[in-house]
N, C-alpha and C positions, 0 to 999 in steps of 0.2 A: 585252682584256676582252670577255666575251660580251655582245653587244648585244641579246640576246633579252629579252623581258619575263618569261620564266620561267626557272628554273634549268636548267642543262645536264642532259640526260637520260642521258648515257653512264654506265656503271657502272664502278667500279674493280674490276679483275679481275687475277688472276695473282699474281706475286711482286713485292712492293713492298719496297724496302730502307728501313728506318728509318735514314736517312743520318746519319753522324757529322758534327759541326761541326768543321772543321779549324782547329787553332791552330798558331802558330809556336812556336819554342823559348822565346820570351818570354811565351807564354800569350795572345797576341793573335790575333784572327780572321785566318786566312790564306785568303781566298777564291780565291787562285790555285790551290789544290790541288783545287778542286771539279771542274775539267775532268778531272783524273786519276781522281777517283771516278766521274765519268760514263763515261769510257772503259772502266773496269773493269766497270761495270754493263752497258754495251752488249756487251762481250765475253762476259759470262756469262749474258745473256738476262734480266736484271732488267726488269720491266715498268713500273716507276715508282718514285718516291721520296716518302717522308714526312719532312718537315723539322721540326726544332726540337721534337721530342717528347722522350721519355725518353732514347733513345739519342743524340739530337742535343743533349742537355744544354740544352734550351730554357729551363728555369727558371734556368739559370746565365748566360744571355745577356741583354744589354740589348736594348731594342726596336730600336735602330738596328742592332745586329748581326743580329737576326732578319730585319730588312728586307733587309740586305745579302746574307744567305744566300739568301733567296728570289730576289732579283734575279739573283744569280749563277747559280742553278740554272735559272731560266727562260731565261737567256741561253745557257747551254751546251747545254741540251737542245733548245732551239729548237722546242718544240711536238712533239717526237718521242715523248714519253711523259708520262704524268700527273705533275705536280708538286703535291703536297698540302702545304699549310702548316698546321702546328699554331699556332693564334693564341690559345690560352687563356692567361690571365694573372691574377694576384691582383688587379690593378686592372682593373675593367670598362672604364674609359676607354681604357687601353692596349690591351686586347683588341679593342675596337671599332676603334681606329686601325690595329691590325695587320690586321684583317679588311678595312678599307677599302683599305689598301695592297695586300693580296693580290689584290683585285679589279682594281686599277689595274695591278699588275705582271704579270698574266697567269697567276696560279695556276689550276690545274685545279679545285681544291676546297679547302675549309678544314675544320679540325677543332678541337675544343676539349674539354679535360677539365674536370672540376669544379675549383673553386678548392682550393688545397692548404692554406690557413690558415683563413680564415673559411669554414667548410664549410657548405653548405646543409643545413638540418635536416629539410626535407621535400622530397618529390618536386616539389611546386609551386615551391619556391624554386629548385631546380636548373633546372627548365625555364624559369623566368623569366630566370635568368642566361644560359642558352644562347640563348634567343630574342633577347635584347638584342644578343648578339654576332652571331648569324646574320643579323639584320636589317640589319647594316652592310654586308653583301655579298649582297644578295638574289638576284643572278644566278648565284652560285656554289653548287654542292652543298655542304651542310653535314653533317659527320659528328660524332657524339658519340664522343669518345675516352673509353671506359669503362676506367678503370685503378684499380680499388679497392685493389689491393695497394700502390699508390704514394701515393694521396691519401686513402685511408681512407673515401671516399664510396661507400656501398653501397646502391643502390636497384636493384630488379629491372630489368635492362636492357630487357626487353621492354616494361615499363611506361613507361620513359623514352621509348622509341620510339613506343609506341602513343599516349600522351598528348601527347608532344612534337609529333607531326604536326598537332595541333589548333592549336598556337601558332607552329610553325616551318614555313612553307610550303616552304622549301628543304632540309628535313631529308631526307637521302638514305639514311643508314645509320649504321653504327657501326664503330669499331675496337674489337673485343672482346678486351681484354687481361685474360683470365681463363682459368682451366682448368676452369671450371664448364660442362661441355658440356650439362648439362640445361637451363641457362638459354639457352645458345646455340641449342639445338634449339627452344626456345619463340620466340626471336627469328626464326628461320628460318620459322616457321609463321604469322607475322603476315600479314594481308591488308589492303590491298595489300602486297606483299613489300617488305622493306628490303634494301639492300646491306650485309651484315654480314660484315666481314673479321676473321679471327682475328689476335690480336696476340701470341700465344705460338706460336712455330714448332713447338714440341714437340707441339702439339695438331693439327698440319696434317693428318696422316693420318686420325685419327678424325673431324676436322671435315669432311673431304671426303665422308665417308659421310652427312653431314647437309646436303650441298649447299653447302659453303663456296666462295664465288667467288674468294677470294684470301687472302693472308697478308701482314701487315706486320711485319717483324721485324729485329732487329739483325744476326743471323747471315746474313740474306739478302744483306748487303753483300758477302760473300765465298763463301758456300756455296749460292748459288742452284742450282747443278747438282743437289745432292742433293734439294732440295725439288721440282725439276722432275721428277726421276726418280720420286719418290713419286707425283706426280700422274699421270704418264704410265702407271705401272704400275696405278694405280687405275682409270684411264680404260679400260684393256683388260681389267680384271678379274683381273690377275695379283697376287693378294693376297700370295703368298709373296715376290715381288720387292718389293712395297711395304713389307712388314714388314722385309725385309732393309735397305732404304734408310732406313726409319724408325729402325731400330736404330743406324745410323751417325749420324743426326742426334741421337739421344738421347745417344750417347757424346760428341759435340761439346758438348752442353749440360751434361753433367756436368762437363766441364772448365771451361766458361765460368762456371758457377755457383760453382765452387771459388774463382775469382779475382774474381768480380763481373762480371756480363754486360757492362755498359757499358764499363768500363775494359778488360776482356779483349778485347772485339771491336774496340775502337779500337786496341789494341796489335797485333792481328792484321793490321789494315790496313797497318801499317808493315812487317810481314813479307811483305806482298804488293807492296811497293814503292809504296804509296800512303800516305805518311806524314801522318797527320792530327794528329800531335802528341799531347801528354798530355791527360788529362782535367783539368777544373778542380776546385779545392776546392769543396765538401767531399769529392768523390771523390778517391781517393789515387792519384797516379801510380805506375807500376811502378818498382822498383829493379832493378838489373842482374841479380842472382841470381834474383829472382822471374820476370823476363822470360825468362831462359834456361830456367827450369823450365816455364813455359807453353809455350815452343817445343818442348821435348822431349816433352811430352804431346800436342802437336798433330800432330807429324810422322807418326805411324802412321795418322792418320785419313784416310779416303777421302771427303772432303767438299769440298775446296777447288777453286777455279776455276784457280788457278795454284800452282806449287811455292812453298813457303815459303822465305824467306831467313832465315838465322840472324840473331838480333839483333846489331846492331853494338855493340861494347863502347866 
């Protein structure tokens, strides 16, 4: 835990994998797989992990499971890269407990999205909810996880940040899970600046032109090389190369969206010999024919860190 009286000042940057939560064949949490995920991330140059969000099926996990996932990741990564814990919850008391645990466990930062059932009706209500959670771990950077497509809570992100800083001293930035780059540009222009990472990988290239410091996404779990090539091309002004790599990433996302991003990306991990198991209901596990169809569509794509293995029948 950070012993400082002020939140950590380091910024989240680069490629952060929205890590899957691994389950065994019985559907129970299997934390033993996490070291395999970590090894894949080290191999492919992932810069950090975001836990128990949308890709990690956080809202389908118990609080005990979420604590176990965080503990395991802090243990295997041993401080070598940022571990960010999503601690949002429909119960404010559970969210506070998760924030307190994150601070004690050694998380690098925490994040929370708006509630998914009793939704805040005003910006003030949203900020009050976020402030109560962030206050439970005042020494950790706090990130607003803006995910309007998932929870239906839509307030201008730049207003959440601008007004939020008055109530949330450790508010550091946001995970901006939206394709609205006009709003993203407004967030980037705020002064003092916030650390705002994009949450949809398909916006990575255009967001870089707006100064995006990093991306948090499901496909970063296995396709970090293509996103790194995009950034490297943009850094040297090679627009044609960046566009070429961006087109590869978009082809991947067309396939993922056809099957459902969370379930498809989790299935792909198994094809890379990191078997994270099936998704939990209400998400639907793959059946054999569908899994083979996914594999055939993926094989031609030049985005993966390892060669894909055909699904086992």
